[in-house]
C-alpha positions in Angstrom: -29.2 -57.9 -22.3 -31.5 -56.6 -24.6 -35.3 -57.1 -24.9 -36.0 -60.6 -26.6 -37.5 -60.9 -29.8 -41.3 -59.6 -30.2 -44.1 -62.0 -29.6 -46.8 -59.7 -30.5 -46.6 -58.2 -33.7 -50.2 -56.7 -33.8 -50.2 -52.4 -34.1 -52.9 -51.7 -31.3 -52.7 -54.4 -28.6 -56.1 -56.4 -27.5 -58.0 -57.8 -24.1 -56.1 -60.7 -23.2 -55.4 -60.5 -20.1 -56.2 -63.5 -16.9 -57.4 -61.5 -13.6 -57.8 -64.5 -10.7 -59.9 -63.3 -7.8 -57.9 -63.6 -4.3 -61.0 -65.2 -2.7 -60.0 -68.2 -5.1 -60.1 -71.9 -3.9 -57.3 -73.6 -4.3 -56.5 -76.5 -7.0 -55.0 -78.3 -5.0 -54.5 -79.6 -1.5 -51.8 -82.0 -0.1 -52.8 -84.8 2.1 -51.0 -85.0 5.3 -49.6 -81.7 5.4 -52.8 -79.7 4.2 -50.3 -77.6 1.6 -52.9 -76.0 -0.5 -51.3 -75.0 -3.6 -52.9 -72.5 -6.1 -52.4 -72.2 -9.7 -51.9 -68.4 -10.8 -50.2 -68.8 -13.9 -49.4 -72.5 -15.2 -47.3 -72.4 -18.5 -49.9 -73.8 -20.0 -51.6 -70.5 -19.8 -48.3 -68.2 -19.9 -47.6 -70.1 -23.1 -44.1 -71.4 -22.0 -43.2 -68.3 -20.5 -44.1 -69.2 -16.4 -45.4 -71.1 -14.0 -46.4 -69.2 -10.6 -47.7 -70.8 -7.8 -49.0 -69.8 -4.0 -48.1 -72.1 -1.8 -49.8 -71.8 1.6 -48.6 -74.2 4.0 -50.2 -75.6 7.4 -47.9 -75.6 10.7 -47.2 -79.3 9.7 -43.4 -79.8 8.3 -43.0 -79.6 4.8 -40.9 -79.1 2.1 -38.9 -81.2 -0.8 -34.9 -82.4 0.5 -32.4 -80.5 -1.6 -33.0 -80.9 -5.1 -31.6 -79.3 -8.8 -33.4 -78.8 -12.4 -31.6 -79.0 -15.1 -34.3 -77.1 -17.4 -35.7 -74.4 -15.1 -35.1 -71.8 -13.0 -36.9 -71.6 -9.6 -37.5 -68.1 -7.1 -39.5 -67.9 -3.7 -40.5 -64.9 -2.1 -42.6 -65.2 1.0 -45.3 -63.8 1.8 -45.8 -64.7 5.0 -45.0 -66.9 8.3 -40.9 -68.4 7.8 -39.9 -71.0 5.0 -36.8 -72.7 5.5 -34.9 -71.6 2.3 -31.5 -73.8 1.0 -29.5 -71.9 -1.6 -27.1 -74.7 -1.6 -24.9 -73.2 0.4 -26.7 -72.3 3.9 -30.2 -72.1 5.3 -31.8 -69.1 6.1 -35.3 -69.1 8.1 -36.6 -66.7 5.8 -39.8 -64.3 6.2 -42.2 -62.4 4.8 -40.2 -59.7 1.4 -37.6 -62.6 1.7 -36.3 -63.9 -1.9 -34.3 -66.8 -3.6 -33.8 -66.7 -7.2 -32.1 -71.0 -8.2 -31.0 -71.1 -11.6 -31.0 -74.5 -14.0 -28.6 -77.3 -11.5 -29.2 -75.0 -8.4 -29.1 -76.9 -5.1 -32.2 -75.6 -3.5 -34.9 -76.8 -0.8 -38.0 -75.7 0.8 -39.2 -76.4 4.1 -41.6 -74.9 6.4 -40.6 -76.2 10.0 -41.9 -73.4 12.1 -45.1 -75.2 12.9 -46.7 -72.0 12.0 -48.7 -71.4 8.4 -46.2 -69.3 6.5 -47.0 -69.1 2.2 -45.1 -68.0 -0.5 -44.8 -67.7 -4.5 -42.7 -69.8 -6.3 -42.3 -69.0 -9.6 -40.5 -71.6 -12.9 -39.3 -70.3 -15.5 -39.7 -71.8 -18.4 -43.6 -72.5 -17.6 -42.9 -76.4 -16.7 -45.8 -78.6 -16.5 -45.0 -78.8 -12.2 -49.4 -79.1 -12.2 -48.9 -82.5 -13.1 -45.8 -82.9 -10.5 -48.0 -81.0 -8.0 -50.8 -83.5 -8.3 -48.5 -87.1 -8.0 -47.1 -86.2 -5.3 -51.0 -85.4 -4.1 -52.5 -89.3 -4.7 -49.6 -90.7 -3.4 -49.4 -88.7 0.2 -53.7 -89.1 0.0 -53.8 -92.2 -0.3 -50.9 -93.1 1.6 -49.5 -95.1 -0.7 -45.4 -95.9 -0.9 -42.8 -95.4 -3.0 -40.0 -97.9 -3.1 -36.7 -95.9 -4.4 -36.8 -96.5 -7.7 -40.7 -95.4 -8.2 -39.2 -92.0 -6.4 -36.0 -92.4 -8.9 -38.3 -92.2 -12.0 -40.8 -89.7 -10.3 -39.0 -87.4 -9.9 -36.4 -88.1 -13.2 -40.0 -87.6 -15.7 -40.2 -84.1 -13.5 -36.8 -82.7 -13.8 -36.4 -83.4 -10.0 -32.9 -84.6 -9.7 -32.2 -85.5 -5.7 -28.6 -84.6 -4.2 
């Protein structure tokens, strides 16, 4: 394995970092579950290299059913609490410091079923526009909107999510 081709070719470097203070309000709150999502680094802000999100879940059960992505990998790092992670073969009640990486095509899911708050980082590579998907889910849950099976399928397909 070698380093990728240079994306920056300047000689002296530049001041281009983006700092986000810990106390920054969440970018999105998911209706009934109380999940708060922090857009730490979006595909747009990282030039498509990755998307990094802090997912702070309340005590209510929440999380997607098993699925896979064709174009993005997804990784999970548990910060606090207990998050149930499925790696396509087994389910683990992961706690602070536990990590799961799922390459493209890997079946996975996550859920907070503990009844207690939990927090994790979710990393997508490359940086797909996941914010639109998260925001649509929040809008559906907040408005009490009910989707048909066909509408759910269309939503998932638009966002590279294939349910199993």
